[in-house]
N, C-alpha and C positions, 0 to 999 in steps of 0.2 A: 710877679706874674707867674702863673702855673705853667707847667710844661705843656699841658693841653692847650691853653690859651696861646702860647707862644707858637706851638705847632700850627694851630688853627690860623693864626694871623699870617705866618710865613708861608705855609702851604697853600692857602687859598689865594694869597697874593700872587703866588707863581701861577696858579691855574688861571686866574682872571687876567693875567698879563700874557704877553707873548714870549715870556721866558722859556716855557716848555719847548717852544719851537726853535729856539736858538741853537746854533751848532758851532758856536765859535770855540776854538781850541782851549781857551783857558777856562771855559765853564763846562766843558764836555763832561757828562757823567755826574755833575753836581746834584742835580735833582734826584738821582738814584740813591743818594745817601740818606734821604728822608725816611724815617720809619713809615712802613706801610706801602712804600712804593717800590715796585720791581720794574727794572728796565730790561729790554731785550738783550742789551750788552751793557756791562758796567761802565764802559768808556764813552758812552753816548747818551743823549737825552730822549731817546725813544722809549716811552713809558709803556710797559707791557700791562700792568695792573696796578690798581690802587685799592688797598685794603685797609680801611681806617675804622673798622668796627669797634664801637665802644671807646673812641677816643675823646668823647665830650665835646665834640665840634658843634658849632652853631652857625646860623646863617642860611642863606638861600642856595639853591642848586647853582653852581658856578658855571655860567655859559662859556667861560673861558676854557673849559675843559676840552673844547673842540681843538685846541692846539695839540692835545694828545692824540693825534690822529691814528696812532697805531695801537690804541687802548682796547684790550679785549676784556678786561675784568674791571669792574667798579663796584666796590662793596662799602656801603656807607651806614650800615645798619647800627642800631643802638647809639644814636646820637641825637641831637636836638635841632636838626635841620628843619626848616619851616618853609612856607610859601608853596608856589606851584612848581610842578615839573615843567620845563619849557616845551611849549607846543611843538617846537622843531627838534625835540631830543633825538629823534631818528637820524637827523642830519648831523648832529653834534658828535654822536658816538656811534657811528654806523657799523663798526666792526665788533661790538661787544658780543661776548658769549655769555657773560654773567652780569646781571644788574640787580643788586640787592639794595634797596633803600628802606627796608623794613624797620619798625620800631623808631620812627621819627615823628615829626608833626607836620609832614607835608599835607597840602590840602588841595582843593580845586579837582578838576576832572582829570582822569587819566588820559595822557595824550594819545591820540590816534596814531601818531607818527612812530610810536613804539613798534608797531607792525612793520615798519621799514627796516628794523634791525633784524635782519633775516637769519642771522648766525646765533641768535639768542637760544641758549639751552636753559638758562634759569632766569626767572623774572619774579621776584618776590617783593611785593608791595604792601604786605599786611602790617597791621598796627599803626596806621596813620589816620588821617581825616579826609581821605579822598571821597568825593561826592559824584553824583551823576551816574550816567550809565557806563557799563563795561564796553568798550569798543569792540564791536563784532569782528573788526579786522584782525584782532589778535588770534583768531583761529588759523590765520594763514601763516603763522609762524611754524614752519615745518620741523625745526629741530627742539622745539619747546618740550622739556621733560619734567621741569620743576617750576610750579606756578602757585601763587597764593595772593589773594586780595582780602583775606579774612580780617575781620575787626576794623572795618571802615565804615562809611555811610553811603555805600553805593545803592542804586535803585535800578529797576527795570529788568529785563530778561537776562539770564546768563547765556552768552554765546554758545553756539553748538560745538563744544570740544569733543563730541562723540564720547562723552562720560570718561575722558582721559584723566580728569582730576575729580576727586571726591569731594563730598559735601564740606569737609573741614577746610578746604582751600577757599571756600566762599562763606564761611560762617560768620555770624554776628554782623551781617549787612541786612537789616530788617526789610529793606526795600527790594532785595534781590529775589527773583523767582524763576522758575523753570529748572528743568534737570541740571544738577542733582538736587536743587532746592525744591521747595513746594511749587505746585503748579501755578502758572500765571492765570489770572482771572480778568477777562475782558469786562470793563465797567458796565457795559450794556447787559452782558450775560449775567453779570452779578446782580443787577437790577431785577432781571427776569428770574433768576434763581431765588432771590429774596421774595419776589412776588409769589412764586410757587410755594415757597415755605409758608408765607403768610397765609396763602389760601388754604393749605394743608391744616395749618394750626387752627384757622377760622372754622374750617369744616369739622375738625375734631371737637372744637368747643361748642359749636352750634348744633351739631347733630343730636346731642342729648336733649338740647332745649327744644329742638324741632320735634323730636319724638314725644316729649312731654306735652307740647302744644297740640299734636295730633291726638294724643290720648285725651287731653282735656276737652278738645273739641268733640271728639267721638263720645266721650262720656256724657257731655252736656246733651248731645243730640239723643243718646240712648235714654237719658233721664227724661227728656221732654216726651219722647215716644211712650215711655212707661207712665208718665203723668197723664197723657191722653188717653192711653188704654185704661187707666184707673178711673178717670173721670167718666169715661164711656161706660165702664162696668157699673159705677155707682148710679149713673143716669138710667141704665137698663133695670136695675134693681128698684129704683124709684117708681118705674113704670108698672 
C-alpha cells in the first residue's frame, strides 16, 4: 500500500468519524501529527487548516469534516476527488477563509450555500466538471479577493461581481455569458436579430434581381412602343 493510499484511508476515516471532535487526554493532538494538518495548538485536536494538495487522494467530499468546527483553511487541489460538493457545505465549514478544490473531478452544480461562508477570501473551483449556473448569491461574499471557476461546464449569466474578476477566472465555460464574458443574448432577441439579418441578406440578394426585372419590363415596353411607331410609320408610307 502506497503512502498516499495509507494517508487517504486513515485521514478520511478520521474526517468522516467523530474522532476529530474527541478531546480525550490520551488522544489529544494526535490528528495534528498528520501531514497537511495544522492545529491551533499541538496538544489539542482543534484543526486550523488542512492542506493536502497533490496527495493523490480519491473519493467524495467528506461530510464528516463538520467535526473540524474551527477549520479556516481547506485545500484539496490536484487530487482525484469526485462527486458533488454537499449542498449544505456552508454549514459544514462555516468559518473557512480559504476553500481550494481546484484540479479534481468534482461535478454537479456549485452549491448556493457557499455564499454562507462569509469569511471566504479565496474560492477556487477551476479545472473540475461543475455544471449549471453560477449562484448569483456568491456576489454577497464581502471578503472574496481570489476566485476562479475556469475550465468547467458552467452555463448562464456571470453574476455581477462589478468586474472584480477578469475573463480568465471564467474561461473555458462555453455556456457562460455576460461581463466579463461575451454578452448574453435573449432567445427571442436572437430570433429577431436573425430575422433582421435574413431580411438584410435577402434584400441584398434580390435588389439586383429587382433592378434587372424593372429594366427588363421597361425595355419590353419601350420595344413595344418602338414597334408600334415603326408599324405606324410604315402604314403612313403605304398611304
